[in-house]
N, C-alpha and C positions, 0 to 999 in steps of 0.2 A: 504494500500500500504506500510505503514511503516513496518508492520509485515512481508511482503513479503521479504524485504531485511534485516530484523532484525538479522538473523543468520550470514549472510556474513559480516556484519559490524564489527564483533568482530574478524574476521580472518585476521591476519596481512599479510600473504602471498597473500591472495586474494586481499585485498585492495591495497597493494603495487604494485602488477602487474597491476591492472586496473588504478591506478593513474599514473604509468609510461606510460601506453598505452595512456592515455589522454594527458599527457605531450608531448609525441612524436607526437601525432595527431595535437596538437595545434602548435608545433614548425614547423611541415611540412606545415601546412596551412599558417602560417605567412610567411614562406620562399617562398612559391609559390606566395602568394599575393604580396610580395615586389618585386619579379623579373618577374612578369607576363608580364608587358609592354615591357620588354627587350627580350622576347622570340620570335622566328620567327613564321610564320604562321603554319608551319609543324614541328613536333618534332619526333625523333625516340623513340617510346614507345614499339613497338612489336618486340623486337630484335630476337625472335626465328623464325620469319617468313623469307621466302626467301628474298634475296636482292631486293630492289626496293621500289616502292610506298606502298607495303603492310606493310612495317615496320613503316610507318609514321602515325601519328595521328595529329589531329588539336591541336592547343594550349590549348583549353579548356579541352582537354582530360588529361592534366597533373593533374587534380583534381581527376581522376579515382582511383588511388591508395589510396588517402586520404579518399575518400568516401567509398571505400571497407573496409578500416580499421574501419571506424565508424560503418558500418553495421555489420561487424563481431564482434566487441567489444560489441555492444548493444545486439546482439543475444546471445553471450556468457554470458553476465551478466544475462540476463533473464533465460537462461538455467541453469546456475550455481545456481541461487537463487532457482530454482525449485527443483533441485536434491541435494542441499547441505545437507539436513538432512539424506538422504539415503547414499550417498557416497561423503565424503568431498574431497577425493583425486581427483576425476573426476572434481569437481568444481575448484580445484587448478590447475589442468592440463589445463582446459579451460582458466583460467586467464593467465597462463604462455603462452599458445598458442596465446592469444590476444596480449600479449606483444611482442612475437617473430614476429608476423605478422606486428605489428606496427613498430618495429625496422627495419625489412627488407624493408618495404615500405618507411620508412624514408631514408634509405640508397639509395634505388632506385631513389627516388625523388631528393635527393641531387646530386647523381652521374649523373643523366640525365640532370639536369639543368646546372651542371658544364661542362658537355660534350658539350653542345650547346653554352654556353657563353664562 
């Protein structure tokens, strides 16, 4: 398993992007956990849907963006480590994409909780 990730450990762009992704994931998770008890039973998560109850999700669904970031980041790490020797640029793009998704999810989570409270 160590040799599986051996090549990507030396790439600073790759490691930096995934460490920032991990950092934003942890900050989002801590933020949600600290304010979870103050949230109402229904929160507006699906803002692209028509007005009404379709836009609302239960309070536990606030973890949905954070879990999505985790799944995408793990998938991108595995895929990047597989294709790193063939195309390094694609591995770096996957790392940057993970960071971008984590950043946008972080903003969504912060903004949603601030809107409610």
